[in-house]
N, C-alpha and C positions, 0 to 999 in steps of 0.2 A: 453454445459457442465452443469451438475447438481451441486448442492452444494457439494455432496460427491466427484465428480470428481476434484473439486478445492482443496479439502483437501487431496486427495490421488493421486497425480500425479505419473507418471511412474518414478521409481527410476533411470532409465538410463538417464533421463533428467537432473539429478543433475550436476551442474557446466558446463552445455552444451551451454548456450546462452550468446552471447555477449551483447544483448539488450533484456531486459524484460520490457514490457510496460504495466503498470497497470493504466487504466483510468476509474475511477468511478465504477469499479466492486465491490470492497470491501465495499464501502459506501452503496451499494444496499443490502448487506447481513445483516442479523440480528446480533446484537452485540455478541451473544453467540457462533458464529462460526468463528468470525474473527481471533482469535488467531491461530486456526488450519490452516486457509487459508494463513496467513502470514508465518507460519512455512513451508508451502508447496511452497510458491512463492520464498522466499529468497534463498533457495539452488539452484534454477535454474540458477542464475547468475554465469557466468564463472569467472575464476581467474582474467581476465582483463576486465570483462564485467561491464555493468551498469544496474541499475534498475531505471526506470523513472516512477514516480507516479503523477497522476493528480487527485485531489479529493477536495471535500468540506472539510473545516477545522473547528475544534472547539478547543479552548485552555483550555478546562476544561474536567473533567470526568463526568459531569452531563449527564444523559441519554437524548439524543436529541429526538425531535419529528421527525418522518419520516415515511416512507422512502422518500428520501434517508437519511441515518444517517451519518452525517459528521464524519470523522476520527479525533480522538483526538491525542494530542501530545504523550500520553501514548501508544496508538496503533501504531503510527508511530515509536516510539522508539523500538518496538519489532523487527523491521528490523535490528537495530544495535545489539540487543541481539542475532540475528540469524547470525551474522558474517559479516554484511555489515556496511559501513561507510557512513554517510550522508556527501555529498560534496557540495551540493547547495540546497537552499530553496528560492523560490520566491513566494510571496503572490500577488494575484490579485483579483479584484472584478468582479463578473459576474452577469448579470441579467438586465432586462430592468426597472422594477418597483422597486423591492427590490434587492439591491446589496448584494450578498452572497460571503463571503470570500472563495477563492479557493487557493489551494497550488499546486505548481509544485516542486517536491522533487526528487533530484538525489542521488543515492547511488552507491558505488562500493564495491568490495570485499576488506575487510581488508587484508593488507599484513603482 
């Protein structure tokens, strides 16, 4: 998929998936397209479905060095603005020499 494919998904896919798995794709995208990608991904989750995200994490809005560019809490909160509810967040460290904070975040559709 190209960047534009992620921003313009097939409208027939809305609310069609019980599991949407987003693993480190958004963090590889430039910051200026992320909001559009989040707005395209969130509607894919069905009424009883879940979104699972695994990503690098930063707890501030300072523009990070990259790529990859870790997702901020502000960016992650856009999923709730798009009708999802965060139900679980687990933090873990990954890397051999330098330990980098990662997140595993689960969302479901707000009822």
